[in-house]
N, C-alpha and C positions, 0 to 999 in steps of 0.2 A: 504494500500500500504506500502510495506517495505521501510524503509530508506536505502540508499546505504551503510550505516555503519553496518546494520544488516546482519548477515551471514545466509545463507541457507545451510542446509545439506540435501543431497538426500539419502533416505533409499536405501541401496544396494540390498535389497530383492525385494521390490515392486516398487521402483522408486519414492515414495512419497516424495515431497519436504517439509521440516519442518524447522521452526526457529531453529537455532543452539545454542540458549542461553544455553540450558542444555542437548542437545542431544549428544550422542556419540555412536559409534558402540559397540554393546554388544558382549561379547565373546561367548554366548550360541547360538545366532541366527545371521543370516546375516541381521541385522536390527539395527535401531536406538533405543534408550531406550524407547522413547515415542510412538512408532508406534502402540503398541497393548494395552497399559495400560487402556485407556478409554473403549475400547470394552470389555476387560476382566472384568473390574468392572461391566459393564452393564450386561453381560451374567451371571456372578456369582450372582448378586443381584436378577436376575429373579427367581432363585430357582424353575425352571419349571420341571415338571415331566419327560419331554423328554431330559432334560440336553443339551440344545443348546450350552452350553459352550464347550462341547467336539468338536462340529463341528467348532466352532471358533478357538479352539486350533489347530486342525488338518489343517484347511485351512491356518491359519497364518504360521504354521511351514512349510507346503509344499511351500507356496509362498516365505518364507524367508530362504529356505534351502541354504546351502553353508557355506562359511567362516569356523567357528570352530564347526558347528553343528555336533553332533554325527550321525554316519550312521544310527543307530537304530531310532533316532528321525525323520529323513527324511522319512525312510521306513514306520514307524508306521503312520506318518501323511498321506501319500499317500494311505496306506491301509485303514485308517479311512475314507478317502474321497470315496474310492471304495465301502465300505460297506454302507456308507450314501447315495450315489447317485445311485449306481447300484442295491443295495439290499434294499434300502429305510429303513435302520436302523436308529433309533433315537440315540441321544447321549449316552444314558445309554447302549444301545446294542453295540455301537461302543466301548465304554469303556470296555465292557466285552470282546470283540475281542482283544483289547490291552492286557488285563489281561491274556487271554489264550496264546497269542503270547509271552508274557514276560516269560512264564514258559518253553518255548522251548529253547533248546540249539542250537543256530544258529549264524553263523558268518555273520553279516549284512555287505554287500558290500556298497560302496558309490554309490548313484544314481546320474546320470547326471541330473541336474536341468534344467528347461527351462530358456531361457534368460528372464530377468525381463521385457523386452519390450513386451513379449507375453501377459502379463496380461492386461486386460482392466479395472479391478476393484481393489481397494485397501481397506484397513481398513477405510480410510477416507470416501470412498463412502458409506460404511455401517453406519458410525457415522453421516453422513449428514442427514440421514433419521430420522424422528420422532421416539422416543422410542416406543416400542410395535410392533404391527403387521407389520408396514412399515419397521422398522429396521430389524426385524426378516426375512422378505421376502428378503430384500437386502442381508442379511448375507447368505441366501441360494443361491441367485444369484451369490454372490462372490464365494461361495464354488464350484458351478458348473463351473464358469470361471476358477478357479485354477485347478480343476480336468481336464478340457478340455486341459489346457496348459501342463499337464503331460501326454498327449496321447502317447508319446514315451515310457512310462513305464506301460501302461495299461495291456499289455500282461504279463509282469513280475509280476505285482500285482496279477493278476488272478492265475498265475502258483504258486507263493509262497504261496498264501492263500490255494490253493488246496493241496499243499504239507504239509504245517504245521498245517492246521486246518481240517484234515480229519475227 
């Protein structure tokens, strides 16, 4: 239980409440500093052949879009979710899609993000699970939740991918 003198900061991207001792809003994402660090360490240390880390990055970036995030970052994250979920791409394949897209000359418009209250899962839900299969399954569940919340952009994603990745 938190003492009344301890401050809580709410992550503006996912709504997760965290101890404010060292958290602050980052400039790159619509998030607090600590919201993703543990999950990122976990997925990088796995060194799995399917590169689940790419799915974690895309899910996190999509859920934490807004603030000062570059338009291309939000777009790539939602596109990454599209290929992972709709086309069953693994992280390495999604990374290849990002590489192909980065070679395109395209002016990425800002995407309208879902309200953070739409999300039912956060990084915290993933990290509560035991490392290994349970945590990886929760990461996929989180990824699906975030993709579902971006349903207002699904048609745009399909169209832009068909246009740029012919």
